DRENPA-3360 file (N, C-alpha, C; in nm, 2 decimals, always signed):
BEGIN
1 = XXXXXXXX = +4.04/+6.71/+15.39/+4.08/+6.58/+15.43/+4.21/+6.54/+15.35 ~ +4.31/+6.49/+15.42/+4.44/+6.45/+15.35/+4.43/+6.31/+15.30 ~ +4.52/+6.28/+15.21/+4.54/+6.15/+15.15/+4.63/+6.06/+15.24 ~ +4.63/+5.94/+15.22/+4.73/+5.85/+15.29/+4.87/+5.88/+15.24 ~ +4.95/+5.92/+15.33/+5.09/+5.97/+15.29/+5.20/+5.89/+15.37 ~ +5.17/+5.84/+15.49/+5.27/+5.79/+15.57/+5.23/+5.65/+15.63 ~ +5.33/+5.59/+15.69/+5.30/+5.46/+15.77/+5.21/+5.49/+15.88 ~ +5.22/+5.61/+15.95/+5.13/+5.64/+16.06/+4.99/+5.65/+16.01;
9 = XXXXXXXX = +4.97/+5.70/+15.89/+4.83/+5.71/+15.83/+4.78/+5.57/+15.81 ~ +4.86/+5.48/+15.76/+4.81/+5.34/+15.74/+4.78/+5.28/+15.88 ~ +4.87/+5.30/+15.97/+4.85/+5.24/+16.11/+4.72/+5.28/+16.17 ~ +4.68/+5.41/+16.15/+4.56/+5.46/+16.20/+4.44/+5.40/+16.13 ~ +4.45/+5.39/+16.00/+4.34/+5.33/+15.92/+4.32/+5.19/+15.95 ~ +4.43/+5.11/+15.96/+4.42/+4.97/+15.99/+4.37/+4.94/+16.13 ~ +4.41/+5.02/+16.23/+4.36/+5.00/+16.36/+4.21/+5.02/+16.37 ~ +4.16/+5.13/+16.31/+4.02/+5.16/+16.30/+3.94/+5.05/+16.23;
17 = XXXXXXXX = +4.00/+5.01/+16.12/+3.94/+4.90/+16.03/+3.92/+4.77/+16.12 ~ +4.03/+4.73/+16.19/+4.02/+4.61/+16.26/+3.93/+4.62/+16.38 ~ +3.92/+4.74/+16.44/+3.82/+4.77/+16.55/+3.68/+4.74/+16.50 ~ +3.65/+4.79/+16.38/+3.52/+4.77/+16.32/+3.49/+4.62/+16.29 ~ +3.59/+4.55/+16.23/+3.58/+4.41/+16.20/+3.55/+4.33/+16.33 ~ +3.63/+4.36/+16.43/+3.62/+4.28/+16.55/+3.49/+4.31/+16.63 ~ +3.43/+4.42/+16.60/+3.30/+4.46/+16.66/+3.18/+4.41/+16.58 ~ +3.20/+4.35/+16.46/+3.10/+4.30/+16.38/+3.08/+4.15/+16.39;
25 = XXXXXXXX = +2.97/+4.11/+16.46/+2.96/+3.97/+16.49/+2.94/+3.88/+16.37 ~ +2.91/+3.94/+16.25/+2.90/+3.86/+16.13/+3.04/+3.81/+16.08 ~ +3.14/+3.87/+16.13/+3.28/+3.84/+16.07/+3.38/+3.82/+16.18 ~ +3.36/+3.88/+16.30/+3.46/+3.89/+16.41/+3.51/+3.75/+16.44 ~ +3.42/+3.65/+16.44/+3.46/+3.51/+16.48/+3.58/+3.46/+16.40 ~ +3.58/+3.50/+16.27/+3.69/+3.45/+16.19/+3.83/+3.49/+16.24 ~ +3.83/+3.61/+16.29/+3.96/+3.67/+16.34/+3.98/+3.62/+16.49 ~ +3.88/+3.61/+16.57/+3.90/+3.58/+16.71/+3.90/+3.43/+16.74;
33 = XXXXXXXX = +3.80/+3.36/+16.68/+3.79/+3.22/+16.71/+3.86/+3.12/+16.62 ~ +3.87/+3.16/+16.49/+3.94/+3.07/+16.39/+4.08/+3.11/+16.38 ~ +4.11/+3.23/+16.33/+4.25/+3.27/+16.31/+4.32/+3.30/+16.44 ~ +4.24/+3.34/+16.54/+4.29/+3.37/+16.68/+4.41/+3.47/+16.67 ~ +4.38/+3.58/+16.59/+4.48/+3.68/+16.58/+4.50/+3.76/+16.71 ~ +4.63/+3.79/+16.73/+4.67/+3.89/+16.83/+4.68/+4.02/+16.76 ~ +4.59/+4.11/+16.78/+4.58/+4.23/+16.71/+4.71/+4.31/+16.71 ~ +4.78/+4.32/+16.83/+4.90/+4.39/+16.84/+5.02/+4.33/+16.76;
41 = XXXXXXXX = +5.01/+4.20/+16.74/+5.11/+4.13/+16.65/+5.07/+4.15/+16.50 ~ +4.94/+4.14/+16.48/+4.89/+4.14/+16.34/+4.90/+4.27/+16.27 ~ +4.87/+4.38/+16.35/+4.87/+4.51/+16.29/+5.00/+4.55/+16.22 ~ +5.11/+4.54/+16.29/+5.24/+4.57/+16.22/+5.26/+4.49/+16.09 ~ +5.22/+4.36/+16.09/+5.24/+4.28/+15.97/+5.16/+4.33/+15.86 ~ +5.03/+4.35/+15.89/+4.94/+4.39/+15.78/+4.97/+4.54/+15.74 ~ +5.03/+4.61/+15.83/+5.07/+4.75/+15.80/+5.19/+4.74/+15.70 ~ +5.28/+4.64/+15.72/+5.39/+4.62/+15.62/+5.34/+4.59/+15.48;
49 = XXXXXXXX = +5.23/+4.51/+15.48/+5.18/+4.48/+15.35/+5.12/+4.60/+15.28 ~ +5.04/+4.68/+15.35/+4.98/+4.80/+15.29/+5.08/+4.91/+15.26 ~ +5.18/+4.92/+15.34/+5.29/+5.02/+15.32/+5.36/+4.98/+15.19 ~ +5.40/+4.86/+15.17/+5.46/+4.82/+15.05/+5.37/+4.84/+14.93 ~ +5.25/+4.80/+14.94/+5.15/+4.80/+14.83/+5.11/+4.94/+14.79 ~ +5.10/+5.03/+14.89/+5.05/+5.17/+14.86/+5.16/+5.27/+14.85 ~ +5.26/+5.26/+14.94/+5.36/+5.37/+14.95/+5.49/+5.33/+14.88 ~ +5.51/+5.20/+14.85/+5.63/+5.15/+14.79/+5.75/+5.14/+14.88;
57 = XXXXXXXX = +5.72/+5.15/+15.01/+5.83/+5.14/+15.11/+5.80/+5.02/+15.20 ~ +5.89/+4.99/+15.29/+5.87/+4.88/+15.38/+5.89/+4.74/+15.31 ~ +5.87/+4.64/+15.38/+5.88/+4.50/+15.32/+5.78/+4.41/+15.38 ~ +5.74/+4.32/+15.29/+5.64/+4.22/+15.33/+5.67/+4.09/+15.25 ~ +5.69/+3.98/+15.31/+5.73/+3.86/+15.24/+5.63/+3.74/+15.26 ~ +5.53/+3.76/+15.34/+5.44/+3.65/+15.36/+5.35/+3.63/+15.24 ~ +5.31/+3.51/+15.21/+5.22/+3.48/+15.10/+5.08/+3.50/+15.15 ~ +5.02/+3.61/+15.12/+4.89/+3.65/+15.16/+4.79/+3.55/+15.12;
65 = XXXXXXXX = +4.80/+3.50/+15.00/+4.70/+3.41/+14.95/+4.70/+3.28/+15.03 ~ +4.82/+3.23/+15.06/+4.84/+3.10/+15.13/+4.78/+3.11/+15.27 ~ +4.80/+3.23/+15.34/+4.74/+3.25/+15.47/+4.59/+3.24/+15.46 ~ +4.53/+3.30/+15.37/+4.39/+3.30/+15.36/+4.33/+3.17/+15.31 ~ +4.40/+3.10/+15.22/+4.36/+2.97/+15.18/+4.36/+2.87/+15.30 ~ +4.46/+2.88/+15.39/+4.47/+2.80/+15.51/+4.35/+2.83/+15.60 ~ +4.32/+2.96/+15.61/+4.21/+3.00/+15.69/+4.08/+2.95/+15.63 ~ +4.06/+2.95/+15.50/+3.94/+2.90/+15.43/+3.93/+2.75/+15.46;
73 = XXXXXXXX = +4.04/+2.68/+15.47/+4.03/+2.54/+15.50/+3.97/+2.51/+15.64 ~ +3.99/+2.61/+15.73/+3.94/+2.60/+15.87/+3.80/+2.64/+15.88 ~ +3.76/+2.74/+15.81/+3.62/+2.79/+15.81/+3.59/+2.85/+15.67 ~ +3.48/+2.82/+15.61/+3.45/+2.87/+15.48/+3.44/+3.02/+15.48 ~ +3.52/+3.08/+15.40/+3.52/+3.22/+15.37/+3.42/+3.24/+15.26 ~ +3.31/+3.30/+15.29/+3.20/+3.32/+15.19/+3.20/+3.46/+15.13 ~ +3.13/+3.47/+15.02/+3.12/+3.60/+14.95/+3.07/+3.71/+15.05 ~ +2.98/+3.68/+15.14/+2.93/+3.78/+15.23/+3.04/+3.83/+15.33;
81 = XXXXXXXX = +3.13/+3.74/+15.36/+3.24/+3.78/+15.45/+3.33/+3.89/+15.37 ~ +3.36/+3.86/+15.25/+3.44/+3.95/+15.17/+3.36/+4.09/+15.15 ~ +3.23/+4.08/+15.14/+3.15/+4.20/+15.12/+3.16/+4.28/+15.25 ~ +3.14/+4.22/+15.36/+3.15/+4.29/+15.49/+3.29/+4.35/+15.51 ~ +3.39/+4.27/+15.48/+3.53/+4.32/+15.49/+3.55/+4.44/+15.40 ~ +3.51/+4.44/+15.28/+3.52/+4.55/+15.19/+3.44/+4.67/+15.24 ~ +3.32/+4.65/+15.29/+3.24/+4.76/+15.33/+3.31/+4.84/+15.45 ~ +3.36/+4.76/+15.54/+3.44/+4.82/+15.65/+3.56/+4.89/+15.60;
89 = XXXXXXXX = +3.63/+4.83/+15.51/+3.76/+4.89/+15.46/+3.72/+5.02/+15.39 ~ +3.62/+5.02/+15.31/+3.58/+5.14/+15.23/+3.54/+5.25/+15.33 ~ +3.45/+5.22/+15.43/+3.40/+5.32/+15.52/+3.51/+5.38/+15.61 ~ +3.60/+5.30/+15.65/+3.71/+5.35/+15.74/+3.80/+5.44/+15.65 ~ +3.84/+5.39/+15.53/+3.92/+5.47/+15.45/+3.86/+5.60/+15.41 ~ +3.73/+5.60/+15.37/+3.66/+5.72/+15.34/+3.64/+5.82/+15.46 ~ +3.63/+5.76/+15.58/+3.61/+5.85/+15.69/+3.74/+5.92/+15.73 ~ +3.86/+5.87/+15.69/+3.98/+5.93/+15.73/+4.06/+6.00/+15.62;
97 = XXXXXXXX = +4.04/+5.96/+15.50/+4.13/+6.00/+15.39/+4.06/+6.03/+15.26 ~ +4.11/+6.12/+15.18/+4.06/+6.14/+15.04/+4.18/+6.17/+14.95 ~ +4.18/+6.11/+14.84/+4.29/+6.13/+14.74/+4.33/+6.01/+14.67 ~ +4.42/+6.02/+14.58/+4.46/+5.91/+14.49/+4.51/+5.78/+14.56 ~ +4.58/+5.80/+14.67/+4.63/+5.68/+14.74/+4.52/+5.61/+14.82 ~ +4.43/+5.69/+14.87/+4.31/+5.63/+14.94/+4.22/+5.55/+14.84 ~ +4.21/+5.61/+14.72/+4.13/+5.54/+14.61/+4.21/+5.42/+14.57 ~ +4.34/+5.42/+14.56/+4.42/+5.31/+14.52/+4.40/+5.20/+14.63;
105 = XXXXXXXX = +4.40/+5.24/+14.76/+4.38/+5.14/+14.86/+4.25/+5.06/+14.85 ~ +4.14/+5.14/+14.82/+4.01/+5.07/+14.80/+4.01/+4.98/+14.67 ~ +4.07/+5.03/+14.57/+4.08/+4.95/+14.45/+4.16/+4.82/+14.47 ~ +4.27/+4.83/+14.54/+4.35/+4.71/+14.57/+4.28/+4.62/+14.66 ~ +4.21/+4.67/+14.76/+4.13/+4.59/+14.85/+4.02/+4.51/+14.77 ~ +3.96/+4.57/+14.68/+3.86/+4.50/+14.59/+3.93/+4.40/+14.51 ~ +4.04/+4.43/+14.45/+4.12/+4.33/+14.37/+4.16/+4.21/+14.45 ~ +4.21/+4.23/+14.57/+4.25/+4.12/+14.66/+4.13/+4.04/+14.69;
113 = XXXXXXXX = +4.02/+4.10/+14.73/+3.90/+4.02/+14.77/+3.85/+3.94/+14.65 ~ +3.85/+4.00/+14.53/+3.80/+3.93/+14.41/+3.89/+3.81/+14.38 ~ +4.02/+3.83/+14.38/+4.11/+3.72/+14.35/+4.10/+3.61/+14.45 ~ +4.09/+3.64/+14.58/+4.08/+3.54/+14.68/+3.95/+3.46/+14.66 ~ +3.84/+3.53/+14.63/+3.71/+3.46/+14.61/+3.72/+3.36/+14.49 ~ +3.78/+3.41/+14.39/+3.80/+3.32/+14.27/+3.88/+3.20/+14.30 ~ +3.99/+3.22/+14.37/+4.08/+3.10/+14.40/+4.02/+3.01/+14.51 ~ +3.93/+3.06/+14.59/+3.86/+2.97/+14.69/+3.74/+2.90/+14.64;
121 = X = +3.70/+2.94/+14.52/+3.57/+2.87/+14.47/+3.61/+2.75/+14.39;
% end
């Protein structure tokens, strides 16, 4: 199994990740009913974030924390939501990739979820 090496790798991972999130009734409503994301618009943006974060290429200028704080004001983002999000992130990453960048992705996801929960409490 290869590591995450390219934007195409990230795009594949993120598409599968969001497919899992949107199929999980415990969390899907946050994306569909509250945030009302258009997946085809959202995926390139979130791909930019992870590309910059993991590969050091691309650009991302949106304040991720502000976006999620605004979402939290609309519906309470609870610890169980972050746990579900992380479980899906880990399982998709592990099903597709192995290596230091894949491990870094999981570590960064945990860090992001932790900081968001602290700031939202």
